N, C-alpha and C positions, 0 to 999 in steps of 0.2 A: 504494500500500500504506500502511496506517495503522499507528500504534503499537498500536492495539487488536488488529489481526490478529496482530502479532508477540507481544503479551502473551498472547493466547489460546493460541498455539502453545507458548510457553515454559511455560505453566501446565499442560501435559499431565501428569496424575498418573502415568501409566505410565512416561513418559520420565524423570520426576523419580525414580521408584523405582529405575530401572536406572542412572541417572547420565548419561543422554543430554542433551547440551547443544546448543542452537541457537546456531551461531556466525555465520551470515550468512543473510540472507533478502532476495531480490529477486524481481521479477516473473518467475515461471517457473523459479526456481532457489533452492536452499537448501543449506546445509552444516551438518552435525551432527557431534559428536564423542562418543567414549565411551572411557574408560580401562578396559582389561580387568583385572578384579580376580579374586581366587580365587573369589569368589562367582559369577562368570560363566563358570566352566569346567565342562566335562563330566567324565565318569569317566575320560577319557584325559588330563585335565589341560590340555586345549586349550580355547580359547574355545568355548562352546556355540553351535551354529549359530543358535539362536533369539535370542541376544544380538546377533549380527552382523546377522541379518535385521531385528531391531527397530531397530537403528541406521539401516540403509538405509531401512526403512519410514518412520521418523520424518522423514528428509530428503525422501523422496517425498511424504509427507503435507504437509509444510511448503511445498514447492515448488508442489504442485498446488492448494493453498488460498491461495497468496500474494497473489492478486489480489482476495481477498475473496469470491469465488464459491465456494460449497460444492462440493467435489469428493469423491467416494467411489470407493474402489478397485473396479475390475471384475475385474482379474486381475493377478497378479504372478508373477515367477519369480526364482530366485536361483541363481547359480553360485558355489560356494566354490572358491577357487583356491589359497590358502596358509593355513597355520596360523600363529599368532603367539604370543608369550610373554605371560605375566601381566606387567602393568606397561606394556604397549604401548598408546599412544593411537591409536585408529582414527578416521579421518575419512570421512564419507560425503558425497559431492557429487552432488546431484540436479540434472539439467538437463532441461528440456522438449525433446523431440526431434521432436514432431509434435503439432499441434493442429488439430482439425477439428470445427466445430459443437459438439456436446455431449460429445465425448471428447477426450482428450489422452494422449500417451505420454511417459514419462519414463525416462531412464537414470540409474542411481545407481552410481557407482564408489566402492568402499570401499578406502582405502589405509592403509598403516601410516605411521610417523613418517619413513621414508625415501622416502615417496611411491611405494612399491611396491604394486601392485594385490593386494588380498587377496580381494576378491569383486566380482561384478557383479550388479546387480539391474535388472530392467526391470518397469515397471508401467504399466497403463492406468487412467484414471479416467473416471468419468461426472460431468459437471457438472450439478448439480440446478438 
């Protein structure tokens, strides 16, 4: 993995807009964080599912592109398990769970500051 790959991932405009930060990047894995702010809540006052999804998706994208080979999502799914309060920093940890030819599968676990699971995301990519 090169510094160029890391920089390209860190320069993602959407992630910068939301406040998602890349914390670690290794071949087949990545970790991203996001502090839940008032701007990221829904009408219930809890984190918007789209914000949590975006955090997990950013870790998934970073992990799946970490080797320098372009990978695009084929399918994803998300399970929301717990709500958190404004001010909580969430961490998404993506790990490659299966790789075969042109496709790979990743699991992303989203946790709160106490390392409690908030959401689980699974995704498959196609390597171009």
